[in-house]
C-alpha positions in Angstrom: 0.0 0.0 0.0 1.3 3.4 -0.9 0.6 6.6 1.1 1.0 10.3 0.9 0.7 12.2 4.1 0.3 15.9 4.7 0.2 17.9 7.9 -1.3 21.1 9.3 -2.5 22.2 12.7 -5.4 24.0 14.4 -5.8 26.0 17.6 -9.1 25.5 19.3 -11.0 26.0 22.5 -13.6 23.5 23.8 -15.1 21.8 26.9 -16.4 18.4 27.6 -19.5 17.0 29.3 -19.0 14.0 31.6 -17.1 13.3 34.8 -14.7 11.1 32.9 -13.1 14.3 31.5 -12.2 15.7 34.9 -10.7 19.2 34.6 -11.3 19.1 30.8 -15.0 19.7 31.5 -14.0 23.4 31.8 -13.3 25.5 28.8 -9.7 24.9 27.7 -7.5 25.4 24.7 -5.7 22.9 22.5 -3.3 22.9 19.6 -3.7 19.8 17.5 -1.3 18.6 14.8 -3.4 17.0 12.1 -2.0 14.4 9.6 -4.0 13.1 6.7 -2.7 10.0 4.9 -4.1 9.1 1.5 -3.7 5.4 0.6 -3.7 3.6 -2.7 -2.6 0.1 -3.9 -1.1 1.6 -7.0 0.6 4.7 -8.3 -0.9 6.7 -11.1 0.7 7.3 -14.5 2.7 10.1 -12.9 4.1 7.8 -10.2 2.1 9.5 -7.4 -0.7 8.6 -5.0 -2.2 12.1 -5.0 -1.0 15.6 -5.8 0.7 16.6 -2.5 -0.1 20.3 -3.0 -3.8 19.5 -3.6 -3.9 17.2 -0.6 -2.4 19.9 1.6 -4.9 22.5 0.3 -7.8 20.1 1.0 -6.6 19.6 4.6 -6.0 23.3 5.1 -9.5 24.1 3.7 -11.1 21.5 6.0 -9.4 22.8 9.1 -10.0 26.5 8.4 -13.5 26.7 9.8 -12.3 25.1 13.1 -9.1 27.1 13.5 -9.2 29.7 16.4 -12.8 28.7 17.2 -14.5 27.6 20.3 -15.8 24.3 19.1 -18.6 24.4 21.7 -20.1 27.2 19.5 -20.0 25.3 16.2 -23.6 24.5 15.5 -22.7 21.6 13.2 -21.4 19.7 16.2 -24.7 19.9 17.9 -23.5 19.7 21.5 -21.2 16.7 20.9 -18.1 16.3 22.9 -15.5 17.4 20.4 -12.9 14.8 21.5 -9.9 14.1 19.5 -11.6 10.9 18.2 -14.7 12.8 17.2 -12.6 15.4 15.3 -10.7 12.7 13.3 -14.0 11.4 11.9 -15.2 15.0 11.1 -12.0 15.7 9.2 -12.0 12.3 7.5 -15.6 12.9 6.1 -14.6 16.2 4.5 -11.4 14.9 3.0 -13.2 11.8 1.7 -15.6 14.1 -0.2 -12.6 15.8 -1.8 -11.0 12.5 -2.7 -14.1 10.9 -4.1 -14.7 13.9 -6.3 -11.2 13.8 -7.8 -10.2 17.0 -6.1 -6.8 15.6 -5.2 -5.5 15.3 -8.7 -6.5 11.6 -9.1 -9.7 9.8 -9.9 -11.3 9.0 -6.6 -11.9 5.4 -7.3 -8.2 4.8 -7.6 -7.8 5.7 -3.9 -8.3 3.0 -1.3 -8.6 4.8 2.1 -7.8 7.8 4.2 -6.3 8.0 7.7 -6.7 11.1 9.8 -4.4 11.4 12.8 -4.6 14.1 15.4 -1.8 14.5 17.9 -2.8 16.2 21.1 0.7 16.3 22.4 4.0 14.4 21.9 2.6 11.5 24.0 -1.1 11.2 22.8 -2.8 10.9 19.5 -5.9 9.3 17.9 -6.8 8.4 14.4 -9.7 7.4 12.2 -9.1 5.3 9.1 -11.7 4.0 6.6 -12.0 2.8 3.0 -13.3 5.4 0.6 -15.6 2.9 -1.2 
C-alpha cells in the first residue's frame, strides 16, 4: 500500500461534558497537529498517490472553519463532545468528499482509504481510518 501524508495544525477551545473528563470539563485550549494520509494500492501514470499540493490544500480548507474557534459554538457539532476521536472522523468525512470527487488530482476510485491522525501532544494521538468505497 502506498501513502502520501500531509500535515497542518489547528488551535481551538472547547469543553467536555461528563465526569470522565475531569478538569477538561472546563473550557480549555488545545493545539492539534493533524496528519492526513491518502492510501492507494497503485501509483498513477505520474508515479504518485495524489498531488501533495492539492492534498495539503484540502486539509487546510477542511481545518480553516475550526481554527481559532470555540468548538462548543460550532452548531454543526450539535453539542457533541469534540474529542480528538470525534474530530478525526469529522475531518475524514470532508477529506473523503474531496478525494471521491477527484479533487486531489487523481480519480477518486483509484484511492483506497484515508487515515486522519490528530496529535494532542507528543505523547497522545488518535486516528480514524476507513476505506473510501
